[in-house]
C-alpha positions in Angstrom: -89.5 -104.6 0.7 -90.1 -103.3 -2.8 -93.5 -101.9 -1.9 -92.1 -100.1 1.1 -89.3 -98.5 -1.1 -91.8 -97.7 -3.8 -94.3 -96.0 -1.4 -91.4 -94.0 0.2 -90.2 -92.9 -3.3 -93.8 -91.9 -4.2 -94.0 -89.9 -0.9 -90.8 -88.1 -1.7 -91.8 -87.3 -5.2 -95.2 -86.0 -4.0 -93.5 -83.9 -1.3 -91.1 -82.3 -3.9 -93.9 -81.7 -6.4 -96.0 -79.9 -3.8 -93.0 -77.7 -3.1 -93.0 -76.7 -6.8 -90.0 -78.8 -7.9 -90.0 -80.3 -11.3 -87.5 -82.3 -13.4 -86.3 -80.2 -16.3 -86.4 -82.1 -19.5 -83.0 -82.2 -21.2 -82.4 -80.2 -24.3 -82.5 -82.0 -27.7 -79.5 -84.1 -28.5 -78.5 -81.8 -31.3 -79.0 -78.5 -29.3 -76.5 -75.9 -30.1 -77.2 -73.4 -27.4 -74.3 -72.0 -25.5 -75.0 -74.0 -22.3 -75.1 -77.3 -24.1 -72.1 -76.5 -26.2 -70.0 -75.6 -23.2 -71.1 -78.7 -21.3 -70.3 -81.0 -24.2 -67.0 -79.4 -24.9 -65.9 -79.5 -21.2 -66.9 -83.1 -20.6 -69.1 -84.9 -23.0 -69.3 -88.0 -20.8 -70.6 -86.0 -17.8 -73.0 -84.1 -20.1 -74.4 -87.5 -21.3 -74.6 -88.7 -17.7 -76.6 -85.6 -16.6 -79.0 -86.2 -19.5 -79.4 -89.9 -18.5 -80.0 -88.9 -14.9 -82.7 -86.5 -16.0 -84.4 -89.1 -18.1 -84.1 -91.6 -15.2 -86.2 -89.3 -13.0 -88.6 -88.5 -15.8 -89.2 -92.2 -16.5 -89.8 -93.1 -12.9 -93.2 -94.6 -12.2 -93.8 -92.2 -9.3 -92.9 -89.1 -11.2 -95.0 -90.0 -14.3 -98.1 -90.8 -12.2 -97.9 -87.7 -10.0 -96.6 -85.0 -12.4 -98.5 -85.9 -15.6 -102.1 -85.2 -16.5 -102.1 -88.3 -18.8 -99.5 -90.8 -17.4 -100.1 -93.3 -20.2 -99.5 -90.8 -23.0 -96.5 -89.4 -21.2 -95.0 -92.9 -20.8 -95.4 -93.6 -24.5 -94.0 -90.2 -25.6 -91.1 -90.6 -23.2 -90.4 -94.1 -24.5 -90.4 -92.8 -28.1 -88.1 -90.0 -27.2 -85.7 -92.4 -25.4 -85.8 -94.8 -28.3 -84.7 -91.9 -30.6 -82.1 -90.8 -28.2 -80.6 -94.3 -27.8 -79.9 -94.3 -31.6 -78.0 -91.0 -31.3 -76.3 -91.2 -27.9 -73.0 -93.1 -28.0 -72.7 -93.3 -24.2 -75.2 -95.3 -22.0 -77.1 -96.8 -24.9 -77.9 -100.0 -22.9 -79.3 -98.0 -20.0 -81.5 -95.9 -22.2 -83.0 -99.0 -23.7 -83.6 -100.3 -20.2 -85.5 -97.1 -19.3 -87.7 -97.5 -22.4 -88.7 -100.9 -21.3 -89.2 -99.8 -17.7 -91.4 -96.9 -18.9 -93.6 -99.2 -21.0 -93.8 -102.0 -18.3 -95.2 -99.6 -15.8 -98.4 -99.1 -17.8 -98.7 -102.5 -19.5 -98.9 -104.5 -16.3 
């Protein structure tokens, strides 16, 4: 069942990438641009959730393997970035740590 779901997910990611869609990396945690400031002031929890959703997509096995020139380097860089973010972000710290582990497990197996 997992392999069917995984292959379907890979197919969807491949289809979206062919169409030119990409996941936009979230701005730095300390970003002070107007957009980030407005999102944080309006609803800091929703802002944190949108950051986590973006990282969830960036950390997916299918996305890393299809969208990156060097998937292993990308996984390690993303893991390092998520580890730093988990020390700063007060919401969803447990989930971010889970994604760090998931990112490294993809390429260590």
